[in-house]
NUKE-707603 format. One record per residue (C-alpha): residue in three letters; x, y, z. Coordinates in nm, 3 decimals, padded with zeros to 5 digits, always signed. Layout:
// residues N
> res, u, v, w
> ALA, X, Y, Z;
...
***
This chain:
// residues 563
> res, u, v, w
> MET, -00.008, -00.007, -00.006;
> LYS, +00.293, +00.210, +00.001;
> ASN, +00.231, +00.540, -00.219;
> LYS, +00.530, +00.581, -00.444;
> TRP, +00.430, +00.977, -00.462;
> LEU, +00.474, +01.067, -00.076;
> PRO, +00.749, +01.031, +00.133;
> SER, +00.726, +00.870, +00.461;
> SER, +00.945, +01.127, +00.639;
> ALA, +00.885, +01.165, +01.004;
> GLY, +00.954, +01.549, +00.980;
> PHE, +00.780, +01.830, +00.771;
> ALA, +01.094, +01.910, +00.507;
> ALA, +00.906, +01.710, +00.266;
> LEU, +00.594, +01.933, +00.262;
> LEU, +00.753, +02.235, +00.078;
> ALA, +00.881, +01.976, -00.204;
> ILE, +00.540, +01.810, -00.229;
> GLY, +00.359, +02.149, -00.244;
> VAL, +00.536, +02.261, -00.519;
> GLY, +00.527, +01.914, -00.692;
> CYS, +00.135, +01.899, -00.715;
> THR, +00.142, +02.263, -00.843;
> GLY, +00.014, +02.256, -01.210;
> ASP, +00.169, +01.897, -01.250;
> ILE, -00.089, +01.651, -01.086;
> GLY, -00.387, +01.898, -01.070;
> PRO, -00.562, +01.883, -01.422;
> ASN, -00.679, +02.178, -01.578;
> ALA, -00.611, +02.446, -01.316;
> GLY, -00.633, +02.745, -01.549;
> GLY, -00.834, +03.059, -01.458;
> PRO, -00.772, +03.328, -01.190;
> PRO, -00.935, +03.258, -00.847;
> GLY, -01.288, +03.333, -00.821;
> SER, -01.355, +03.295, -01.220;
> MET, -01.582, +03.016, -01.393;
> PRO, -01.391, +02.890, -01.684;
> THR, -01.579, +02.800, -01.993;
> PRO, -01.692, +02.454, -01.978;
> PRO, -01.514, +02.206, -02.239;
> GLY, -01.733, +02.229, -02.546;
> GLY, -01.846, +02.587, -02.512;
> GLY, -02.141, +02.757, -02.339;
> GLY, -02.282, +02.781, -02.014;
> ALA, -02.427, +02.497, -01.782;
> GLY, -02.689, +02.275, -01.982;
> GLY, -02.513, +02.410, -02.303;
> THR, -02.231, +02.173, -02.345;
> THR, -02.262, +01.922, -02.612;
> VAL, -02.076, +01.607, -02.565;
> ASP, -02.025, +01.322, -02.817;
> PRO, -02.126, +01.014, -02.661;
> MET, -01.908, +00.789, -02.885;
> ASN, -01.597, +01.011, -02.809;
> ILE, -01.579, +01.138, -02.441;
> GLY, -01.237, +01.093, -02.369;
> ASP, -01.064, +00.957, -02.038;
> PRO, -01.115, +01.051, -01.700;
> ALA, -00.931, +01.322, -01.523;
> ALA, -00.590, +01.225, -01.396;
> GLY, -00.531, +01.156, -01.030;
> GLN, -00.444, +01.418, -00.777;
> LEU, -00.298, +01.502, -00.441;
> ARG, -00.536, +01.717, -00.277;
> ARG, -00.447, +01.921, +00.048;
> LEU, -00.660, +01.957, +00.352;
> ASN, -00.810, +02.303, +00.380;
> ALA, -00.802, +02.441, +00.704;
> ALA, -01.145, +02.328, +00.834;
> GLN, -01.062, +01.973, +00.685;
> PHE, -00.746, +01.978, +00.885;
> GLY, -00.918, +02.077, +01.200;
> ARG, -01.188, +01.828, +01.213;
> SER, -00.928, +01.546, +01.119;
> LEU, -00.728, +01.627, +01.412;
> GLN, -01.053, +01.634, +01.626;
> ASP, -01.167, +01.299, +01.532;
> LEU, -00.815, +01.133, +01.520;
> LEU, -00.746, +01.297, +01.865;
> HIS, -01.084, +01.243, +02.041;
> GLY, -01.127, +01.616, +02.100;
> SER, -01.448, +01.753, +02.206;
> ALA, -01.445, +02.036, +01.952;
> ALA, -01.254, +02.141, +01.627;
> THR, -00.904, +02.214, +01.717;
> PRO, -00.840, +02.598, +01.725;
> ALA, -00.553, +02.617, +01.508;
> VAL, -00.400, +02.902, +01.281;
> VAL, -00.287, +02.738, +00.980;
> GLU, -00.223, +02.832, +00.625;
> ASP, -00.514, +02.795, +00.391;
> PHE, -00.522, +02.846, +00.037;
> PRO, -00.698, +03.032, -00.226;
> ALA, -00.986, +02.923, -00.469;
> ASN, -00.858, +02.820, -00.817;
> SER, -01.139, +02.844, -01.110;
> GLY, -01.381, +02.959, -00.847;
> LEU, -01.345, +02.672, -00.577;
> LYS, -01.104, +02.606, -00.307;
> ALA, -01.171, +02.234, -00.366;
> ILE, -00.989, +02.264, -00.707;
> GLY, -00.705, +02.511, -00.524;
> ALA, -00.642, +02.221, -00.288;
> SER, -00.436, +02.031, -00.580;
> THR, -00.273, +02.325, -00.729;
> ASN, -00.125, +02.523, -00.465;
> SER, +00.210, +02.507, -00.257;
> VAL, +00.290, +02.533, +00.114;
> THR, +00.504, +02.808, +00.216;
> GLN, +00.790, +02.779, +00.478;
> LEU, +00.550, +02.977, +00.719;
> GLY, +00.286, +02.736, +00.637;
> VAL, +00.501, +02.442, +00.722;
> GLU, +00.591, +02.622, +01.069;
> GLN, +00.200, +02.686, +01.129;
> TYR, +00.116, +02.298, +01.060;
> GLU, +00.391, +02.198, +01.278;
> THR, +00.305, +02.418, +01.557;
> ALA, -00.082, +02.341, +01.556;
> ILE, -00.013, +01.967, +01.518;
> ASN, +00.233, +01.955, +01.837;
> ALA, +00.000, +02.176, +02.054;
> ALA, -00.316, +01.944, +01.932;
> VAL, -00.105, +01.625, +02.023;
> ASP, +00.044, +01.765, +02.355;
> ALA, -00.329, +01.851, +02.456;
> ALA, -00.442, +01.504, +02.387;
> PHE, -00.176, +01.319, +02.549;
> ALA, -00.186, +01.527, +02.856;
> ASP, -00.534, +01.383, +02.916;
> PRO, -00.506, +00.997, +03.028;
> ALA, -00.857, +00.905, +02.890;
> ARG, -00.774, +01.073, +02.546;
> ARG, -00.434, +00.892, +02.547;
> MET, -00.584, +00.574, +02.625;
> ALA, -00.852, +00.608, +02.360;
> ILE, -00.581, +00.702, +02.107;
> VAL, -00.299, +00.452, +02.172;
> GLY, -00.507, +00.155, +02.308;
> CYS, -00.265, +00.038, +02.575;
> ALA, -00.062, +00.174, +02.862;
> PRO, +00.251, -00.039, +02.954;
> ALA, +00.494, +00.094, +03.217;
> ALA, +00.776, +00.057, +02.978;
> TRP, +00.843, +00.023, +02.616;
> ASP, +00.632, -00.262, +02.461;
> ASP, +00.682, -00.371, +02.089;
> ALA, +00.343, -00.530, +02.078;
> CYS, +00.158, -00.235, +02.217;
> ALA, +00.365, +00.020, +01.991;
> GLN, +00.319, -00.167, +01.682;
> MET, -00.073, -00.207, +01.719;
> PHE, -00.086, +00.173, +01.802;
> LEU, +00.103, +00.257, +01.483;
> GLN, -00.126, +00.014, +01.262;
> ASN, -00.455, +00.152, +01.413;
> PHE, -00.341, +00.527, +01.430;
> GLY, -00.144, +00.531, +01.144;
> THR, -00.409, +00.379, +00.923;
> SER, -00.679, +00.625, +01.054;
> ALA, -00.420, +00.913, +01.032;
> TRP, -00.264, +00.823, +00.673;
> ARG, -00.611, +00.695, +00.559;
> ARG, -00.441, +00.361, +00.434;
> PRO, -00.234, +00.094, +00.627;
> LEU, +00.145, +00.175, +00.677;
> ALA, +00.385, -00.057, +00.479;
> ALA, +00.628, -00.257, +00.635;
> ASP, +00.899, -00.028, +00.601;
> GLU, +00.712, +00.266, +00.738;
> LEU, +00.594, +00.072, +01.031;
> ALA, +00.965, +00.015, +01.085;
> ARG, +01.065, +00.364, +01.060;
> TYR, +00.799, +00.490, +01.314;
> MET, +00.891, +00.207, +01.557;
> LYS, +01.243, +00.316, +01.551;
> LEU, +01.135, +00.665, +01.634;
> GLY, +00.976, +00.526, +01.919;
> GLN, +01.253, +00.329, +02.024;
> ASP, +01.502, +00.613, +01.991;
> GLU, +01.284, +00.830, +02.212;
> THR, +01.246, +00.557, +02.490;
> ALA, +01.645, +00.480, +02.464;
> ALA, +01.690, +00.882, +02.546;
> GLY, +01.484, +00.864, +02.829;
> ALA, +01.132, +00.922, +02.719;
> THR, +00.842, +00.717, +02.874;
> PHE, +00.614, +00.499, +02.669;
> ALA, +00.353, +00.755, +02.640;
> ASP, +00.580, +01.049, +02.562;
> ALA, +00.732, +00.789, +02.287;
> THR, +00.393, +00.738, +02.140;
> LYS, +00.313, +01.122, +02.134;
> ALA, +00.626, +01.158, +01.940;
> MET, +00.528, +00.880, +01.707;
> ALA, +00.170, +01.042, +01.674;
> SER, +00.308, +01.400, +01.620;
> ALA, +00.541, +01.256, +01.342;
> LEU, +00.250, +01.080, +01.158;
> LEU, +00.043, +01.363, +01.166;
> GLN, +00.339, +01.604, +01.032;
> SER, +00.362, +01.378, +00.719;
> PRO, +00.235, +01.475, +00.376;
> ASN, +00.057, +01.139, +00.398;
> PHE, -00.181, +01.310, +00.640;
> LEU, -00.191, +01.648, +00.506;
> TYR, -00.255, +01.543, +00.158;
> ARG, -00.560, +01.320, +00.029;
> VAL, -00.388, +01.094, -00.245;
> GLU, -00.616, +01.036, -00.511;
> LEU, -00.405, +00.864, -00.792;
> GLY, -00.583, +00.511, -00.848;
> SER, -00.464, +00.169, -00.902;
> ALA, -00.308, +00.000, -01.209;
> PRO, -00.513, +00.044, -01.540;
> LEU, -00.824, -00.161, -01.600;
> ALA, -00.769, -00.451, -01.873;
> GLY, -00.798, -00.288, -02.205;
> LYS, -00.849, +00.098, -02.085;
> ASN, -00.629, +00.369, -02.020;
> PHE, -00.800, +00.449, -01.693;
> SER, -00.826, +00.286, -01.350;
> HIS, -01.025, +00.274, -01.038;
> TYR, -00.963, +00.477, -00.727;
> THR, -00.829, +00.218, -00.462;
> GLY, -01.064, +00.116, -00.193;
> TYR, -00.877, +00.354, +00.070;
> GLU, -00.898, +00.642, -00.183;
> THR, -01.264, +00.598, -00.229;
> ALA, -01.322, +00.607, +00.154;
> THR, -01.141, +00.919, +00.178;
> ARG, -01.344, +01.079, -00.114;
> LEU, -01.649, +00.963, +00.043;
> SER, -01.571, +01.079, +00.390;
> PHE, -01.430, +01.435, +00.272;
> LEU, -01.743, +01.461, +00.056;
> PHE, -02.011, +01.385, +00.298;
> TRP, -01.845, +01.485, +00.644;
> SER, -01.542, +01.697, +00.549;
> THR, -01.319, +01.504, +00.773;
> THR, -01.103, +01.193, +00.788;
> PRO, -01.295, +00.845, +00.716;
> ASP, -01.407, +00.671, +01.025;
> THR, -01.335, +00.313, +01.150;
> GLN, -01.623, +00.161, +00.962;
> LEU, -01.527, +00.322, +00.624;
> LEU, -01.163, +00.212, +00.651;
> SER, -01.300, -00.143, +00.733;
> ALA, -01.518, -00.121, +00.430;
> ALA, -01.210, -00.020, +00.225;
> LYS, -01.014, -00.308, +00.359;
> SER, -01.301, -00.566, +00.300;
> GLY, -01.317, -00.462, -00.067;
> SER, -01.647, -00.369, -00.068;
> LEU, -01.569, -00.008, -00.188;
> ASP, -01.435, -00.147, -00.500;
> ALA, -01.797, -00.184, -00.633;
> PRO, -02.071, +00.077, -00.664;
> ALA, -02.307, -00.113, -00.426;
> GLY, -02.069, -00.124, -00.148;
> ILE, -01.999, +00.277, -00.209;
> ALA, -02.365, +00.351, -00.220;
> LYS, -02.412, +00.156, +00.095;
> GLU, -02.147, +00.374, +00.293;
> ALA, -02.247, +00.690, +00.126;
> GLN, -02.613, +00.648, +00.253;
> ARG, -02.477, +00.587, +00.590;
> LEU, -02.271, +00.917, +00.583;
> LEU, -02.533, +01.118, +00.423;
> SER, -02.808, +01.006, +00.687;
> SER, -02.563, +01.104, +00.971;
> PRO, -02.603, +01.455, +01.161;
> ARG, -02.253, +01.500, +01.050;
> ALA, -02.377, +01.546, +00.680;
> VAL, -02.405, +01.910, +00.771;
> ASP, -02.035, +01.954, +00.787;
> GLY, -01.995, +01.821, +00.441;
> LEU, -02.293, +02.047, +00.321;
> ASP, -02.172, +02.349, +00.481;
> GLU, -01.814, +02.304, +00.316;
> LEU, -01.987, +02.278, -00.006;
> ILE, -02.171, +02.569, +00.018;
> ASP, -01.906, +02.764, +00.163;
> ASP, -01.700, +02.696, -00.120;
> VAL, -01.939, +02.748, -00.409;
> MET, -02.073, +03.074, -00.253;
> GLY, -01.744, +03.199, -00.149;
> LEU, -01.855, +03.268, +00.217;
> ASP, -01.502, +03.309, +00.354;
> ALA, -01.528, +03.666, +00.169;
> VAL, -01.785, +03.755, +00.458;
> PHE, -01.524, +03.779, +00.706;
> LEU, -01.263, +03.950, +00.451;
> MET, -01.482, +04.193, +00.306;
> ALA, -01.384, +04.566, +00.372;
> LYS, -01.671, +04.814, +00.449;
> ASP, -01.663, +05.194, +00.547;
> PRO, -01.758, +05.213, +00.911;
> LYS, -01.877, +05.546, +00.875;
> VAL, -02.130, +05.436, +00.617;
> TYR, -02.200, +05.085, +00.771;
> PRO, -02.148, +05.118, +01.135;
> GLN, -02.371, +04.822, +01.200;
> LEU, -02.134, +04.572, +01.050;
> THR, -01.955, +04.363, +01.349;
> PRO, -01.773, +04.050, +01.369;
> THR, -02.076, +03.877, +01.515;
> LEU, -02.295, +03.985, +01.222;
> ARG, -02.037, +03.860, +00.979;
> GLN, -02.103, +03.530, +01.143;
> ALA, -02.469, +03.552, +01.134;
> MET, -02.453, +03.643, +00.753;
> ARG, -02.287, +03.333, +00.679;
> THR, -02.496, +03.124, +00.925;
> GLU, -02.801, +03.199, +00.754;
> VAL, -02.703, +03.108, +00.384;
> LEU, -02.568, +02.759, +00.536;
> LYS, -02.909, +02.710, +00.745;
> MET, -03.112, +02.787, +00.441;
> PHE, -02.940, +02.542, +00.251;
> GLU, -02.930, +02.257, +00.531;
> ASP, -03.308, +02.300, +00.573;
> VAL, -03.391, +02.227, +00.217;
> ALA, -03.109, +01.976, +00.126;
> LEU, -03.089, +01.787, +00.449;
> THR, -03.385, +01.852, +00.708;
> ARG, -03.676, +01.843, +00.451;
> ASP, -03.500, +01.683, +00.118;
> GLY, -03.679, +01.918, -00.064;
> ASP, -03.641, +02.074, -00.411;
> MET, -03.280, +02.239, -00.425;
> MET, -03.417, +02.534, -00.639;
> GLU, -03.647, +02.673, -00.353;
> VAL, -03.322, +02.863, -00.219;
> PHE, -03.392, +03.112, -00.504;
> ASP, -03.718, +03.260, -00.403;
> THR, -03.818, +03.098, -00.070;
> ASN, -03.977, +03.321, +00.177;
> LYS, -03.834, +03.107, +00.468;
> THR, -03.492, +03.202, +00.620;
> PHE, -03.316, +03.188, +00.955;
> VAL, -03.199, +03.488, +01.152;
> ASN, -03.088, +03.577, +01.523;
> GLN, -03.158, +03.927, +01.674;
> GLU, -02.862, +04.088, +01.517;
> LEU, -02.935, +03.970, +01.164;
> GLY, -03.311, +04.003, +01.230;
> LYS, -03.247, +04.383, +01.305;
> LEU, -03.077, +04.443, +00.960;
> TYR, -03.393, +04.285, +00.788;
> GLY, -03.626, +04.468, +01.006;
> ILE, -03.736, +04.114, +01.145;
> THR, -03.815, +04.096, +01.522;
> ALA, -03.578, +03.808, +01.673;
> THR, -03.421, +03.758, +02.010;
> GLY, -03.093, +03.612, +02.132;
> THR, -02.824, +03.477, +01.946;
> ASP, -02.965, +03.149, +01.844;
> PHE, -03.141, +03.124, +01.511;
> THR, -03.494, +03.078, +01.448;
> ALA, -03.683, +03.005, +01.116;
> VAL, -03.876, +03.333, +01.000;
> GLN, -04.108, +03.391, +00.700;
> HIS, -04.080, +03.711, +00.488;
> ALA, -04.409, +03.840, +00.416;
> ALA, -04.516, +03.759, +00.051;
> GLU, -04.563, +04.154, -00.003;
> GLN, -04.194, +04.227, +00.085;
> PRO, -03.916, +04.237, -00.172;
> ARG, -03.667, +04.013, -00.002;
> ALA, -03.670, +03.659, -00.071;
> GLY, -03.446, +03.370, -00.143;
> LEU, -03.060, +03.347, -00.133;
> LEU, -03.001, +03.641, -00.363;
> THR, -03.123, +03.890, -00.115;
> THR, -02.930, +03.752, +00.190;
> ALA, -02.680, +03.983, +00.352;
> ALA, -02.390, +03.740, +00.277;
> ILE, -02.455, +03.739, -00.093;
> LEU, -02.542, +04.075, -00.137;
> THR, -02.286, +04.254, +00.094;
> VAL, -01.957, +04.070, -00.031;
> GLN, -02.012, +04.163, -00.380;
> ASP, -02.034, +04.541, -00.316;
> LYS, -01.777, +04.802, -00.268;
> VAL, -01.628, +04.970, +00.033;
> TYR, -01.903, +05.238, +00.046;
> GLN, -02.158, +05.170, -00.203;
> THR, -02.333, +04.910, -00.421;
> SER, -02.202, +04.741, -00.706;
> PRO, -02.466, +04.615, -00.967;
> THR, -02.204, +04.486, -01.199;
> ARG, -02.034, +04.249, -00.951;
> ARG, -02.379, +04.138, -00.818;
> GLY, -02.478, +04.048, -01.156;
> ALA, -02.122, +03.872, -01.207;
> PHE, -02.208, +03.677, -00.915;
> VAL, -02.518, +03.559, -01.044;
> ARG, -02.385, +03.471, -01.381;
> ARG, -02.070, +03.304, -01.286;
> VAL, -02.155, +03.118, -00.974;
> LEU, -02.530, +03.055, -01.021;
> THR, -02.573, +03.021, -01.400;
> CYS, -02.209, +02.904, -01.497;
> ASP, -02.184, +03.160, -01.741;
> HIS, -01.818, +03.232, -01.875;
> ILE, -01.748, +03.625, -01.814;
> PRO, -01.389, +03.712, -01.854;
> ASP, -01.191, +03.955, -01.630;
> PRO, -01.161, +04.303, -01.771;
> PRO, -00.860, +04.391, -01.965;
> ALA, -00.546, +04.463, -01.751;
> GLY, -00.526, +04.860, -01.669;
> VAL, -00.899, +04.938, -01.745;
> ASN, -01.039, +05.169, -01.502;
> THR, -01.364, +05.017, -01.378;
> ASN, -01.488, +05.307, -01.214;
> ILE, -01.733, +05.533, -01.378;
> ASP, -01.741, +05.884, -01.286;
> PRO, -02.074, +06.075, -01.302;
> PRO, -02.105, +06.380, -01.522;
> ALA, -01.964, +06.669, -01.384;
> GLY, -02.154, +06.986, -01.323;
> GLY, -02.496, +06.810, -01.386;
> ALA, -02.794, +06.695, -01.183;
> PRO, -02.735, +06.354, -00.993;
> ILE, -02.816, +06.041, -01.209;
> SER, -02.903, +05.689, -01.111;
> ARG, -02.683, +05.382, -01.092;
> LYS, -02.889, +05.254, -01.373;
> GLN, -02.825, +05.548, -01.597;
> LEU, -02.458, +05.562, -01.495;
> LEU, -02.398, +05.208, -01.591;
> SER, -02.548, +05.268, -01.923;
> SER, -02.239, +05.404, -02.033;
> HIS, -02.089, +05.050, -02.038;
> VAL, -02.277, +04.930, -02.344;
> LYS, -02.175, +05.251, -02.563;
> ASP, -01.827, +05.097, -02.564;
> ALA, -01.825, +04.781, -02.765;
> SER, -01.541, +04.622, -02.588;
> CYS, -01.733, +04.655, -02.257;
> ALA, -02.088, +04.594, -02.404;
> VAL, -02.062, +04.211, -02.446;
> CYS, -01.993, +04.121, -02.055;
> HIS, -02.180, +04.422, -01.907;
> THR, -02.493, +04.355, -02.086;
> MET, -02.496, +04.040, -01.907;
> MET, -02.410, +04.132, -01.584;
> ASP, -02.536, +04.511, -01.520;
> PRO, -02.910, +04.438, -01.587;
> VAL, -02.908, +04.161, -01.363;
> GLY, -02.722, +04.337, -01.083;
> LEU, -02.953, +04.619, -01.079;
> ALA, -03.234, +04.401, -00.963;
> PHE, -03.090, +04.428, -00.617;
> GLU, -03.038, +04.810, -00.611;
> ASN, -03.317, +04.817, -00.349;
> PHE, -03.078, +04.662, -00.120;
> ASP, -02.783, +04.900, -00.018;
> GLY, -02.433, +04.778, +00.061;
> MET, -02.550, +04.622, +00.372;
> SER, -02.837, +04.465, +00.218;
> VAL, -03.059, +04.699, +00.401;
> TYR, -03.388, +04.758, +00.200;
> ARG, -03.435, +05.110, +00.051;
> THR, -03.682, +05.274, -00.210;
> LYS, -03.405, +05.550, -00.314;
> ASP, -03.057, +05.553, -00.375;
> GLU, -02.780, +05.752, -00.183;
> ASN, -02.843, +06.027, -00.424;
> GLY, -03.217, +06.025, -00.328;
> LEU, -03.344, +05.930, -00.663;
> ALA, -03.607, +05.664, -00.713;
> ILE, -03.478, +05.296, -00.792;
> ASP, -03.591, +05.102, -01.099;
> PRO, -03.495, +04.713, -01.032;
> SER, -03.652, +04.586, -01.335;
> GLY, -03.459, +04.444, -01.610;
> MET, -03.412, +04.137, -01.853;
> MET, -03.209, +03.803, -01.797;
> ASP, -03.165, +03.581, -02.101;
> GLY, -03.483, +03.740, -02.269;
> LYS, -03.699, +03.717, -01.995;
> SER, -03.812, +04.027, -01.778;
> PHE, -03.827, +04.059, -01.428;
> ALA, -03.961, +04.346, -01.206;
> GLY, -03.694, +04.327, -00.906;
> ALA, -03.487, +04.068, -00.696;
> ARG, -03.788, +03.870, -00.609;
> GLU, -03.918, +03.811, -00.956;
> LEU, -03.548, +03.736, -01.068;
> GLY, -03.515, +03.487, -00.801;
> THR, -03.819, +03.340, -00.936;
> LEU, -03.674, +03.310, -01.281;
> LEU, -03.362, +03.135, -01.140;
> ARG, -03.587, +02.886, -00.953;
> GLN, -03.747, +02.801, -01.280;
> SER, -03.417, +02.828, -01.472;
> THR, -03.285, +02.498, -01.644;
> LYS, -02.946, +02.680, -01.669;
> ALA, -02.926, +02.741, -01.296;
> ARG, -03.057, +02.381, -01.210;
> ASP, -02.770, +02.252, -01.451;
> CYS, -02.511, +02.493, -01.293;
> LEU, -02.578, +02.357, -00.944;
> THR, -02.527, +02.029, -01.048;
> ARG, -02.214, +02.112, -01.232;
> ASN, -02.063, +02.308, -00.892;
> VAL, -02.162, +01.991, -00.682;
> TYR, -01.962, +01.779, -00.923;
> ARG, -01.684, +02.007, -00.952;
> PHE, -01.662, +02.047, -00.581;
> ALA, -01.667, +01.652, -00.538;
> MET, -01.382, +01.592, -00.807;
> GLY, -01.168, +01.869, -00.731;
> HIS, -01.089, +01.943, -01.088;
> VAL, -01.225, +02.145, -01.371;
> GLU, -01.438, +01.902, -01.577;
> ASN, -01.313, +01.774, -01.902;
> SER, -01.518, +01.611, -02.182;
> TYR, -01.543, +01.275, -01.999;
> ASP, -01.682, +01.470, -01.678;
> ASP, -01.935, +01.669, -01.896;
> ALA, -02.069, +01.340, -02.009;
> GLN, -02.139, +01.247, -01.634;
> ILE, -02.271, +01.602, -01.552;
> ASN, -02.521, +01.560, -01.828;
> LYS, -02.660, +01.247, -01.698;
> LEU, -02.682, +01.371, -01.343;
> SER, -02.869, +01.687, -01.469;
> ALA, -03.133, +01.481, -01.621;
> SER, -03.160, +01.262, -01.306;
> PHE, -03.145, +01.545, -01.080;
> ALA, -03.450, +01.737, -01.272;
> ALA, -03.629, +01.386, -01.280;
> GLY, -03.577, +01.321, -00.927;
> GLY, -03.734, +01.658, -00.786;
> GLN, -03.427, +01.826, -00.802;
> LYS, -03.309, +01.685, -00.438;
> PHE, -02.980, +01.737, -00.315;
> LYS, -02.966, +01.361, -00.167;
> THR, -03.060, +01.224, -00.503;
> LEU, -02.803, +01.445, -00.675;
> VAL, -02.510, +01.327, -00.466;
> MET, -02.614, +00.972, -00.452;
> ASN, -02.631, +00.929, -00.829;
> MET, -02.313, +01.135, -00.849;
> ILE, -02.123, +00.864, -00.628;
> SER, -02.259, +00.597, -00.815;
> GLY, -02.136, +00.686, -01.137;
> ASP, -01.846, +00.634, -01.351;
> GLY, -01.706, +00.986, -01.292;
> PHE, -01.684, +00.905, -00.907;
> MET, -01.505, +00.572, -00.957;
> ASN, -01.261, +00.632, -01.270;
> VAL, -00.952, +00.808, -01.278;
> LEU, -00.641, +00.833, -01.502;
> PRO, -00.317, +00.711, -01.372;
> THR, -00.064, +00.971, -01.323;
> LYS, +00.260, +00.871, -01.444;
> ASN, +00.573, +00.918, -01.228;
***
């Protein structure tokens, strides 16, 4: 089971080399600036990709996928039997092609990142081994002096969990020697096993998900993921953490080598309360919710923005998706125009809704109110805006890139994206101001897609507070057209998206892309087309979508990466 790609170093020096080694070499199709949505192979947006069923090519190549900060924390929590996610400051990485799930295979670890990982792991291990009950749960035995049998049992059990596969004989021998050397230098058995645990967790074999596949299938260019790789893919998809004992046992037995065994374990994971973590990770990534904590706002213009309000904004979006996808197993397209949302007192005040305390409760927007669905949540609106005012262009770009998977290139380098109002004249509305974009042919191609859509949200200021007039005191006209269909404002636009085949297919594409961790090729497009059809036929339910996805060829097949 030893993997030729990852060194079994007990230290951290290999991390820098591995990080650089997987940048652009192993991660396929990495192109595109962070936050962009590249054109799907074959051209067009979601739902517009045409695939020749007789010539779909090969699956994507295998990858090494680095754990992000949240996955790292949850994995340490589970491996070290903690009661809460380990609070650790570690180097995260940016999105690539719109998703951190893709950035995971196309980034390098800096020297500072190596130091942060080492500090965080040592602190977590020290805390775990300082508690006798946790130490016993981790090690499984507690001899008074060095004991080969106990140490080997610990390495086999903990090592398999940490590396998500059994250690090879030479790897076991290397870590046994580390423990023996610690004991010879005067360490107790407990301290020796602590050093071994820390070393296992400082290996690239823990910090990178290995998804490279087995030997090619007979008569094929591609192979299947190994059982342990499949266990890893399932666990991080559904729980956003390392595989549990049952998943690893399923891998050992060979049941994850067949679709039926994969589906059985996937159903177990999806039925668990821990499936919330996997869904939250997906929504965080696709919707770019990390930006809620990073966005800059002028405190003089928006004094109500606090750290707790930022967290509440993110939580609202996650709970909206959790309710539809997991709690009710409903139509996922509801999120675009639903009157139901979740607020606490601070967020409710922003919306003009009465709520109490810090806990979130379900509330209903009145039917006659303009706010409804995902697109009028504070998290989505405020992140797209500027420091001191709204940005219809950015809001429209978000809808097009993230929710309908349209390709909108970034503006040419050096272009001034700010539009100055006419000098010396009466104030004009944002809609009038943005009309200048379409006068320049080089700008019109993109802005005719973005601006009318973004202007639908002008009734919501840069903190998503409802208004009827803009900052100049002018009446707001939120009507417009999207893909040949008219809308009178944000609520009607949400209804259009709920009914949109393009938006439905884009959701399918984003879920697939998140799970696979790469930009899709023609082989993946064939899988996505099947998933989109079954998603529509099955009532557009999230559970149906992901179960069909993990049962498909795209989840099982991989093009082996050449050494």
